[in-house]
C-alpha positions in Angstrom: 0.0 0.0 0.0 1.3 3.4 -0.9 0.4 6.7 0.7 0.8 10.4 -0.2 -0.3 13.8 0.9 -1.6 16.4 -1.5 -1.3 20.1 -0.6 -4.1 21.9 -2.4 -4.6 25.6 -3.3 -8.2 26.6 -4.2 -9.9 29.7 -5.6 -10.9 32.1 -2.8 -14.2 31.3 -1.3 -14.3 27.7 -2.6 -12.5 26.1 0.3 -15.5 24.5 2.0 -17.0 23.1 -1.3 -13.7 21.6 -2.5 -13.2 20.1 1.0 -16.7 18.4 0.9 -16.0 17.0 -2.6 -12.5 15.8 -1.8 -13.7 13.9 1.4 -16.1 11.8 -0.8 -13.4 10.5 -3.1 -12.7 6.8 -2.7 -9.0 7.2 -2.6 -9.0 9.8 0.2 -8.5 8.6 3.7 -8.3 12.1 5.4 -8.7 15.7 4.4 -8.4 18.9 6.4 -8.6 22.6 5.7 -5.5 24.6 6.6 -4.3 28.2 7.3 -1.2 29.3 5.6 0.4 28.7 2.1 -2.1 25.9 1.3 -5.8 25.6 1.8 -6.2 21.8 2.1 -4.1 18.8 3.0 -5.4 15.5 1.6 -4.2 12.0 2.5 -4.5 9.4 -0.3 -3.8 5.7 -0.1 -3.6 3.3 -3.1 -1.9 0.3 -4.4 1.0 2.2 -6.0 2.4 5.7 -6.4 1.3 5.6 -10.0 -2.3 5.1 -8.9 -2.0 8.0 -6.5 -0.6 10.2 -9.3 -3.6 9.2 -11.4 -6.1 10.1 -8.6 -4.5 13.5 -8.2 -4.7 14.4 -11.9 -8.0 12.8 -12.7 -10.0 13.4 -9.5 -8.5 16.2 -7.3 -7.3 18.6 -10.1 -10.6 18.1 -11.9 -12.6 19.6 -9.0 -13.9 23.1 -9.8 -12.1 25.6 -7.7 -8.8 23.7 -7.4 -6.0 26.0 -8.5 -2.9 24.1 -7.7 -1.7 20.9 -6.1 1.6 19.6 -4.7 1.9 15.8 -4.0 4.2 14.5 -1.3 4.9 10.8 -1.6 5.4 8.9 1.6 8.7 6.9 1.8 8.3 3.1 1.5 11.2 1.5 3.4 
């Protein structure tokens, strides 16, 4: 099992709506709104990092209001 965190910037005023949508995605195990440089942090778990990358591109970046994402891959040791 692979895990990653996605830092998300959204358009002003769309934080709550994007948060609601993200929490409903199958791949998402946790999501929280933030104060600071990023608006949301999202934890994703999947079978591989490739699958996580696909979820970010096809599911999270496709949400109306999402402006930018930064994916942090968890180390598998």
